[in-house]
N, C-alpha and C positions, 0 to 999 in steps of 0.2 A: 466547362470542365474545371475542376479544381486539382491542384497538385497535392499529393499526400506522400508521407514518408512512413515506412514500417520499421519499428525498432523493437528490441526486447531487452529485458534485464533478467537473466537466468530463466528464459522461457516465458516470463510474464510479459506478454506482447501488447504493443500499442500502435494505433494508427494516429498519426500526428498531422493536423491541419494547421497551417499558419494563417491566422486572421489578424495579424498585427497591422495590416494595411487595408485589407478587404474583409469587412465583417459580413457574415452570412448567418441569418437566424436558423437554428436547427430545432426541428421538432423531434419528439421521441420516436416516431416511426422511422425517420431517416437515420437516427442514431442506431437503432435496433438493426436496420438493414446493413449499415456499414460494418457493425461488429459481427454480423452473422457469418459464420465460416463457410456456409454454402451459397448464400445469396449475396454476400458482400465481400469485403476484403478479409474480415475475420480478425478479432482481437479481444483481449480481456477488458481494455478500456479504450475509449476514443478521447484523444487529447487535443485540446484547442489552445493555440498560442495567441495571447491578446496583449495589447499595449497596456502599460501601467506607469504611473509616476512614482510608485513606491519601491520598485525593484527593476531588474533588468527586463523582465517580462512577467506576464500573469499566465498561469497554466490552469486551464479549466478541464475538469475530469468528468467524463460521462461513463457510466456502467452500461453493459450490453442491454439492460432492461430499460434504458432511457433515463434513469435517475442520475443525479449529480452527486459526486463524492467530494469530500473536503480535502482529502490528501491521498497521495500515492507515492511511496518512497522510490520504487523502481522507475516509475515514470519520471519522477524528478531527476533521477540520475541521467536517464536518457536525454531528457530536454536540456539539462545542464551541459552535457557533453556536446550536444548539437549546437547550443548557443556559444559555448566557449570555443568551439571549432570555427564557427563563422566569424566570431569577434577576435580571434587570435589571442585569447586570454586564458588563464588557468584558475580563475575564481569568478563566481557570479552569484546573484541572489534571485531566487525564483519565488514569486508570490503565488499562493494558493488560497483557497477558501479557509484552509487550516492554519494559515499564517505565512510568515516570510521564512524561507529556507536558504541558508547559506550553503553553497556547493563549491567544491574544488577538486582538481585533479590531484592524485597522490603520486608519489614517486614510483609506485609499482604498476602504473598504468590504469589503476581503478579510479572511480569517481566516488567521492565522499560527500555525504549530505548531513548537515547538522539539523536534525529533526526537531530540535528544541527540547524543553523539558516535558516529561509526561504529565498529564493531568490526572490526578488520582482521587479527587473528590467525587462523591456519587453524582452530584449535580452536573459535573463536567463530563462524565462518561458519554451521555447521561443515562441514569437509571430512573425507573418509574417511581421509586420510593427510596427513602433513606436507608442505605445498606452499606455494610463494611465491604469496601471494594476489594479487600484482600481475601475475602470469603463470601462469595455471592450466594452460596447455599442452594443453587439450583442443580438439578441432576436429571438424567434419563439414562437408562440402561447401564452401561459400564463407566460412564463419565459423571463426575460430580464436583461440586464446590469450586468453580473456576475463579479466576482473578479478573477484575475489571480495570482497563487501562484506556485512556484516550491519548492517541498519538496524532492528533489533528482529526481523527475519526474514531468511532467507538470500537473497542476490542474486548473480546471475552476469551480468556486463555484457560484451557483445561490441561492439567498435567496427567499424563497416563503412563502406564507401565510399558506398553508396546504400541506405538502409533499404527503399526501394521495391522493390528487387531481392531481398529476403530473404523466403522462405516462412516466415513466423512460425508459421503453423498447423502446419507440418511439423517445423520445427526445435525450436520451443518445447517440445513434449512429450518430444522425445528428450533434451534437456539437463535438463529438470525432473526427470527420473527417472534421470539419469546416476549411475553408481556413485560418482562424486566427491562427491555430495551425499546423505549418509545421511538427512537430513530433507527431501529434495527442495529445489528452489530456484525462485525467480522468475527468469525469463530475459529479459534486455533486449537489444535491438538498437539501437545508438545511432550516429547520423551527426553528425559535427562540422560545424556550419554557420558557426562563427566563434568568436572568443575568448569570447563570452558567450552563445552560442545552440547548442542541441543538438536534433536531431530524434530522437524516441524511439518505439519501438513495444515492447509488453511482452506476454509470455506469463506470466500469473499462476499460481503454484502452486495447484492445486485449483479454478481458475476458468477458465483459458484466456485467449484474447485479450480485453483490456478496453480501453475508450477512453482510460483514464488510470489511472496507478498512482502514488500519492504516494511510497511508500517506494522504489519503483524509480527515480523521478525523483531522489530524494535519493542513492540508491546510485550512479546514473549520474554525477551531478555530482562525487561523491567520486572515483569511478574516473577521470573525465576529468582532474581536478586531479592525482591521483597519477601519471597517465601524461604530465602536462605538455601537455595538449591544450587546456585552457581556463583562464580565471581562476576565482576562488573564488565569483563571483556570476554565475549563469547562468540563462537562460530555457530551460525544457525544453518543447519543442513536441510535444505528443502528439495522437492522433487527435481527442480531445475538447476540446483547448484547451491553454493555456500555464500552467505553474506556475513561480514564481520561487523558485530554490533558492540559498541562501548557506551555504557551509561556512566558518564564522567561524575566523579564524586564531588568536584569542586563547585561547578555551576549547575549540576543536575541535568545537563543536556545529553541527548542521545545521538551518537554518531553512527551512521550506517555507511559501509564501504562495500563496493562490488563492481563487477564488470558491466559494460553495456555493449550492445551489438546493433549494427545497421543491417537490415534485411533486404529491403528493396524500396523503390519509389515508383510512382505512377500517377495516373490521373483518374478521377472519379467524377461522375455526374454531379452537378450542383443540385441542391434540394429544390423540389417544385412546390410552391405554396399557392 
């Protein structure tokens, strides 16, 4: 049996396995079972903690379909809080496939992650052909002309009049697998509520609709600033709650702050190979 921990950030939930001392190979069918909400524990992503010499720990991220993701902002905050609690510190560095992420506790009890600078070149998203990432030019039904942003993983952000009118479950998978995105993409539908507030719903690549998505919130804030729709410090309101995002002008880094929650812990059967 293996010990696991269940955590969430604004309802974006994770099963966390600690492999820093005992590594176990995971196959896609086992990952799918763990993530399944009927036959497993149930989560938006399965998180594996691994040792690394580049940071305090390495965080590996698996989607419910068994695919591996490069970055996950909400999971980073959860893992950072877990590590800082066990180490008795207020600052740490988490390594992901998307890069090194500096994390710290803020004075208001939240966890802040420096997601680094966004990548805005078409090759970095990546896109299948040279395209202006501020105006991708693709459309379907009521949505059109999104913005492309890479926040450690690929994002496509549509700005809409009323996000409540958007069939996220229908349009999300259409654009996730669009030929424009050779590595697929996370699809966001954003409604501007004011100069410092955005309503957001997200279809996550490999996971579907989630209550919150940290990297998508960051990508949306960047896209809104690039379009001249908001200021650089915005509250992103998602189904599970609010994340505060700041795209710093000085170094161009994106900071994400929000709460984390511990749900429960238990044991799960080891994979059989």
